[in-house]
N, C-alpha and C positions, 0 to 999 in steps of 0.2 A: 363660440362651437365651432368645430373643425370636422367638416364631412366631407370634403372632396377626396378624389382619389391621391394618395400621397405619390402613386407612378407616374400621374400624367400630368395632375394640375401644378402648375407652376408658381413662385413666389411665395416668400415667408417660408422657408424649410425648418427653419428653427422654433417656428409656433406650432407645426405639424410635429415637431419631435417631440414638444412638450405636450402633447395630445396624447404621446402614447403612454404605457404604464413602464415603461425602463426605469424610469426615477424611483418607482416604486419598488420593483424586484429585483433589482441589480445586486443588491447585498445577499440574498438567498441563493440567487443562480451563481453567484461566487463564492458560497461556501458549498453548494454542492458539486460544482465543480471541481473545488479542492479535493473534496472526498473521492472524484474521480481520479485526480491526479494522484490520489496519496494510495488508493487502490492498483490505480498501473505501475508507480514507481516501485512498491515494496512488491509486486509480485514480478516484476520484470527484474528487478536488481538483486532481488535476494532469493534465498531457496523456498522460501513460504509465499505459497499461493493462496491468495485471499479470495478466489473464487469459489460461489457457492452454487447450489442449485437453482435452476431458475422455473420451477415447476407453479410457482405462486406468481409469477411474473404475469403471465397471460390473464390469468384470473383478475387479480387486482387492479390491473393495468384497466379491464375493461368495466368494472363495477366506478373506479376511480374518473373515468372517462364519462361516465354515464351520470354519477352524481356531481362534477363539475359543470357538465353540459347543463343540467336541472337548475344549478346555480346562476350559472350566467342566462340562461333560458330567464329566470325568473326575476333575474334584476333588470333584463331588457323588457320585461313585462311592465313593469313599474315606469321607466323611461318612457315608454311608449303610451301608456296611459296618463301620465302628466303631461306628453304633449297633447294629448285628446282633450285631458280636462282645461288647458289652456284654450283650446279651440271655443271650447263652452263659453267662455268667461268672454270671449271675443264675439262670439254670436249672441250671447245674452245683452252684452253692451251695446253692439250696433241697434238690435231690436229694439232696448231700452231707448236709446237715444231719439230713434225714429219716431216711436210713441210720444216723446215728449213734445218734440219740435214739431210733428205733423198733427198727430191727433188732440194734442190738447192746443184748444181755439186759441188763435190771435185777438179775434173781435169777442170783445166781454163788455159787460153794461155793471155798472156800478150798482150794487143793489138798493144802496141808502140813497143816491142821487139819482138815480135810473138815467145817467150820461154814460156815453160810452168811452172806455177807459182807453187812456195815450197805450200806444204801439211800445214806444220804450221800454218803459217797467215790464212789460210781459216778457218783450224778447230776452232781457237783461235777466229776470226768472229763470225761463226755460235755458238759458245759454249754462246759467249758475249750475242749475240741476245737472246737465248733460257735464260740466266740468268735473262733478262730485262722481260720476259716473266713471271718467278719466283716471279720477283719483283712485277709484275702487282697485281697478287692475295693479296701479303702482304700488298700493300699501299690499297689495296680496304679495306681489314681488319682494316687496322689504320682509315681508312675514316669512317667506318660505327661506329667506339668505338667512333669517337669524338676526335681523337688523330689526330692534324695536323701536315705539317712538313714531314721531310724525316729522321730526325736523329734518329731512332730506330737502334738496336742491331742487328733487323734481315732484316733491308729493306736498310740500308746506303751503306754497304759493296757489295750489289747488285748492286747500279747505282752509285756509287762512280766516274765509270769512264765517266759519262754524264758531257757535259763541263757546266762552271759556268757562264760563260762572255759571252758578244756579241760581243767582241772583243778581241783583242791580249793582252798580259799579260801587257805592256807596256803602255798601255792605259787603263786599266782594271780600274774600280772604283766600289764602290757601287751603282751608278745609270747603269751599265752595266751589274750588275747582272739578270739573266735568271730568269724567275716566279718560278721555280720549286726550285729555294735554295732560291729564294729572300721570296716567300711565307712560307717560312720555318722558318726563322728568323723573320718572321712578329708575327707568330703563338703563338709562346712563348716568355714571359719575357728575358730568360736567354737568348734568340738568337736574341734579337734587334739590339746588334751591331757587325759588322764584323772585327774580328782584321786586321790591318794593312797588318802584316806578310804573312797572309794567301793571302791576295789580291794581294800580291807582289810576291808571289811565284805559283801563281797556274794560269794554263794558260789552252787553249784550247786542246793543245797538249798533255799537261801530267797536270792532275788535281788531282795528289796523294797529300794529305793534309798536313800540318807539323803541328802536333800539339809543345805542348810547352816543354815537356820532356816527356822521354821514361817513368819514374815511375810515372807521371801522368796517363797515359795512361795504364799502368798494374794496376793499381789501379782502374780506371772505368773499365777496363774488366772484373776485378775480381768482382766488385759491382754488374755488369749487369748481369754475367752470375749467380751469387748466388740469384740473384732476380727471374731470370726463372726457376732455378733448385729447388728453394724450394717451388715456387708454383705450379710447378708440380710435386713436390715429390712423392705425394699418387701414381703416373702410375705406379712405380716400385720399391720396394724395395731390388732388388738385385744389380741394377746397377744406378748411377746418371745420370738422365735426363737430358741431356743437347743440346738440338738442333742448339745451335748457336754454337759448335763445327764444324758444318757442314757446316758452312760460310765462306768466306774468312777474311782475317785479315789486316782489315785497321786501320791508325790512323786518328782519325777524329779531324779536326779541332775544332768540338763543343764537348760539352758533348753528347753521346749517351743514351736515355732513354731505359727502357726494351722493350724488344720484347713483353712481357706480365707484364702487371701490372694492377690486381685486387685490388679490396679495400681489405685491411686487416681487417682479422675477429678478433671480440673481445669477451671478455667474455658473454657481453651483447647477442650478436648474438644466443648463447645459452638459457640463462635465460633472456627472454625479459622482464618478468614483474620487474624485477630488476633495467631497466632502471627509475622508479620513483623515485627509490633509491640512483640515480647515483650522482646526487649534493651533497648529504649527504656525498658518500664515497669520494669524490674529497676535500670535505673541510678536512675528518680525515685524508687522505693521505698527504695533503698538511698543515698539523696542522702549525701554526707558519708561514707559508711563503704565498705569493700571489700565488695561481694558475693561470698560463699562459693560456690564452685563446684560445682555440683548434681552429687552422685555419679552415675557410670552407671547403677550397678544400680538408681538411683530414677528412670531415666527411661524411661518407655514409648512416646513418638515422638520422633524426630530433630526437629530445627528445622523443617523442611517440612512436619510433621505425618505421616509416614511410620511404622508401627510397627516399633518393634523388639523383634523376635523373641526371646524369652526363651533361655538357651544351657541345653543339655539336660545332664544330671546321671547319672551310672551309679549302677544302686541293681541292690543283687542281693536285697532284700528280698521280693519277690513267691516267688522260688524257694527262699530260706531257709523260708518259712512253708510250702511247698509240703513241702519236705524234712520237717518235722516231722509233718505231716498223713501222709505218706506212711509214717515211720518208727511213728506213731500203728496206721497201718491194718497195717503187718507185725506189730505186737505183738499185734495183735486176732488176725491169723492164727496165732501161735503159741499164744495159749490159748485157740485152737478156739473163739472166741466168734463168728466168723460163719460162716454157710453158706455154699456157693460160689457162689449166685446173687447175695446179697449182695455179697460178697467182690470179685467180678466187678463188680458196679455200684459200689462203692466205687472203686475202681482208675480205672475208666474215667471217672468225676467228678473226681477230680483231675487224670488225663490231660486231662480236655478244659479244666478251666481253665489249666492250662499251657500247652496248643495255643492257648488262645484271646489269652493273653498276648503269645505269640510273634507271632501276626500282628496285635495292637495295635502291638506294637514296628515290625514289618516297615512297618506303615502311616506311624509317626510317623517313622521312620528314613530315607524312602524316597520324597524329594521326587522331582517331576517334573525331569527332567536340566536341567542349569543353562545347555545350548546350546540347548535349545529353548524353554524361557523368555526369554531374551536375545534369540533371532532373533524371536520373535513378536513381544516389547514393541518392538524397532527397528523392523519392519517397520509395525507400529500407528503409532507415533511418526512414521514418513515418512508413512504416507497420510494420517494427522491433518493434517500439515505443510503439505502439496500440496493438500488438499482445499479450501481457498478459493480457491486459485487455480485451481480447475476449475469449481467453482460457481459463479463471482462473474458471468460472462455473463447465468446465467439469473435469479439470485438479487438483484443489487444490494447493496442496504443489509439486506436479509434475509439475507445469508451471515454475518455477527456471529452471529446467534442459530442461525443454521443450524449453526456452525462448535462454537460450545458445545454444542447438544444430539448431534450428533455423538461430540462427544469426551465429553461424559458417558456417553453409551450404551455405547459401547465400551470405554473405560477401567474402566467400572463394573463389566462381564459380567468382564474380566480380572481386576480386583482382587477380585471375588468369589471366582473360584477358587482365586486365591493365597490369601486368607482361609481357606477351609473345607477345602483341602489338608489341613492339619492340625487335625483340629476336636476335640482335647483341651485345648486352654489356655484362658485366661481371659476370650476374646472372648467378646462378647454372642451370636455365630452359633456359637460351639461347642455341643458336648454338654453337658448338663447334669450332669458326672461325680458332682457332691456329690449331687445330687437319687438317683441312680441307686444310690450307695452307702449312702446312707439306706433307699431302698426295700429294698434286700438286708437292713440291720440288721433293718426291720420284719418282714420275713418269717421272718428267723431267730429274732426272738424270739416270732412267733408257732408257730413250730414245736416250741418248747421248751415252749410250755403246754399243747401239747397232753399229757394226762394218760396216753396210751397203755392206755384202758381194755377190759376184758375185753369183748369182743362180745356174750357174755350178758346183761350188765349193761346194756345199754342197746336190744337185739332184742326181748325178749320183754316188753316194758311197755305199759301203755294208750295209750302215745303214740306207738304204730306201729301203722298199719292197712296191711300189707302188699299186700291184695289189694285195695283199694279202686281204681275204684268198683264192681267186683261184690259185693265183700263189704267194708263199712264196717265190721266189727267187728273191734277192736284184736287185737293178738298174744295177748296175756293172755288174753282174751276166747275166743281160739277154743283155747287150749291148755288154760285151765277144760271148755268145754265137752266134754266126753269121749265125750259120748252123740252129736253131730255126725258125720256121714257123713264128714268128713274123717280121723276115726280109726278108720274102718273098713280091715280088712286087706286085702278084695276091691276094697271101694268106695272108699277114700280118695283113692288119686292121680287115682283118673275123677272125683272129685267136684270136686278142685282144679284141675285141668284144665278143667272146664267151668267153674267162677268165672273161671280166667283168660280165658278164650274171651270169658265174658259183659263181663268189663272192657274186653277191645279193642273189643266190638262197640258199649259205650257211648262210649269213648273217642273213637274212631271218628267215629261220630254227632253226639259233643255239639261236638268241634272242627272240623267243618267247618262252612263257611257255607250 
């Protein structure tokens, strides 16, 4: 996402150029500029004047300006709402991780044997569920980008522990595959078949996939890492940016797609007018050879430079992950490991995450009605077409730059509304979903780095001065000084309140100018 002021922010100006809508509107601007050239040349160089009355210019211009403003404002509201909803996912993920890590107890007793359970299995259990919380936001990112399935370098390592079949390994078949994994196979042509060796080797208890060879995985991992690093290389010149190194390493039974796979930039993205000469360049570069047709999936813009919108893909991955989180919540309740308040907070956090995804899908799958967009664009085209005819009598030769500027201005605002209407793709003006997911990942790891210590282990130490500035002694010194009036049966609380009032007076005096 490019958000800096391009007039004052330095570096990577080519990227800022790509973030504009010039690539999308230049054919239309060129056309209406040529209309202005035609009107001016005919009127100046012949005896025929193409000027017409401009009585309708002000009225239609005002109406179109208001409609375009409404169109842009509506699109920005969707953009802003998308950002707020991603904030809700971050908040719910953080709250859910804190509940799992802190409120689910580490100290447990085995009901069968009456013995205290070991700490390590409990920590593994809680950390694994927090990894699923992280996987939830990643799966939502891929869902919003129309990338179905689970076989991605940033998602698969987090959910590879989940069961693949509804029955035991000796009876497992393709028909027994659970929706999470079967939907992933159906979403992509490369995943339509399941290798028999994988089905025979994977069970509910042990779902570690078995690749064909270690060498194949090494090549796959290197390719995915390079793809992510190359796409994010502009973030840091001092070190290689590769967030996948922070993920678990598993050998997947199917090829993993890159965590981030934006369209590849080409020379024509920076010089859009040269697209008109692209067929000639292709013929010259393949002189004597028949040029291979470019696959439709690899094209990001059409012949005139308009963006080709990616096709949407169905994906139930976020819902499946939420089901496992809710199953864990239900198991905690049956085991009596959650207090009612913590249980309510955990249930609300999971429900909030699911509500947020539903609202994000609403933004993605509910564009502005086609009739409204078509009528607005046709009305604007007619207005810009007849504009040179109406302003020629006043502008003469300036009609040409005036028509170019007016078309650039109005078409630009219209195209901006079209672009930010769905802010979840790879456009430079879209929301930076990758960074949002990485921020959630960092926060969840920070939560699990907390050691949940007993408050008494750090409150009553020499590093705590609770009554400062009224009393700058440490908590340990105050507890050891048993002769002080703080410890008196009748004078203790009175003396403490006097100290707190002195702290208030000191702070009030020190902090005021």
